[in-house]
C-alpha positions in Angstrom: 104.4 62.5 129.6 106.3 63.6 132.7 104.5 67.0 132.7 101.2 65.2 132.5 102.1 62.9 135.4 102.9 65.8 137.7 99.4 67.3 137.4 96.8 66.2 140.0 94.0 66.5 137.3 96.0 64.7 134.7 96.6 61.8 137.0 92.9 61.2 137.3 92.7 61.3 133.5 95.5 58.9 133.1 93.6 56.5 135.5 90.6 56.4 133.1 92.4 56.6 129.7 95.4 55.3 127.8 98.0 57.5 126.2 100.2 55.9 123.5 103.4 57.6 122.3 103.9 55.8 119.0 104.2 56.7 115.3 100.7 56.4 114.0 102.1 55.1 110.6 103.4 52.0 112.4 100.0 50.9 113.5 96.5 50.4 112.0 94.0 51.7 114.5 91.1 50.3 112.5 92.2 46.8 113.4 94.1 47.3 116.7 92.1 46.8 119.9 90.9 48.8 121.7 91.1 51.6 119.1 89.1 49.6 116.5 86.1 49.6 118.9 85.9 53.4 119.3 82.7 55.1 118.5 84.1 58.7 118.9 87.6 59.9 118.0 88.9 63.3 118.9 91.9 64.1 116.7 94.0 67.1 117.5 95.8 67.0 114.2 97.1 70.6 113.8 100.8 69.6 113.6 100.5 66.4 111.6 102.1 66.2 108.2 99.8 65.8 105.2 100.9 62.3 104.4 100.1 61.3 108.0 96.7 63.0 107.9 95.8 61.1 104.7 97.0 57.8 106.3 94.9 58.3 109.4 91.8 59.5 107.4 91.9 56.3 105.4 92.3 54.2 108.6 89.4 56.0 110.2 87.2 55.2 107.1 87.6 51.5 107.9 86.3 51.7 111.5 82.8 50.4 111.3 81.8 51.2 114.8 83.0 54.9 114.6 80.2 57.3 114.6 81.9 60.7 115.2 85.2 62.2 114.3 86.1 65.5 115.9 89.1 67.1 114.2 91.1 70.2 114.6 91.4 70.5 110.7 88.9 70.4 108.0 89.6 66.9 106.6 88.3 67.7 103.1 88.6 71.5 102.4 87.8 71.1 98.7 84.8 68.7 99.3 82.1 68.4 96.6 79.0 66.3 96.3 80.8 63.7 94.2 83.9 63.6 96.3 86.1 60.5 95.7 87.9 60.7 99.0 87.4 57.5 101.1 86.9 59.5 104.2 84.0 61.5 102.6 82.4 58.2 101.6 82.3 57.2 105.3 81.7 60.6 107.0 80.0 63.9 106.4 80.8 67.2 108.0 78.1 67.7 110.6 79.1 71.1 112.2 81.9 73.4 112.8 82.5 74.7 116.4 84.6 77.6 117.6 86.1 76.7 121.0 88.5 78.3 123.4 91.9 76.8 123.7 95.0 77.4 125.8 97.5 78.2 123.1 95.9 81.3 121.5 93.5 84.1 122.2 91.2 83.4 119.2 88.7 80.6 119.2 89.9 77.3 117.6 87.8 75.8 114.8 86.8 72.2 115.4 85.2 70.1 112.8 82.6 67.4 113.8 82.0 64.6 111.3 79.2 62.1 111.5 79.3 58.6 110.0 77.1 58.0 107.0 
């Protein structure tokens, strides 16, 4: 957070957004304002443990206003038409984008999910 605060561009971002440093497993974003009212979620989840990813996927599935989820990981890599995953019941993979990022030379895959 200190590094973010030093940047001129980041200061403008901090004025318009809220950053929370908290264990996601200690909160339910689907029922916690203002997160519960989100319509778009960008989730940079590359370094999350699998149990945390599953927890958040289930929580996102209960967010009724949520229309788009943009994720750094494919949230159901073994998806089938009759998938029993709660997330797959609420969202479908709309498209995969390949975007530049600051930490590697190759493009980063980003998965865009649309609510069903």
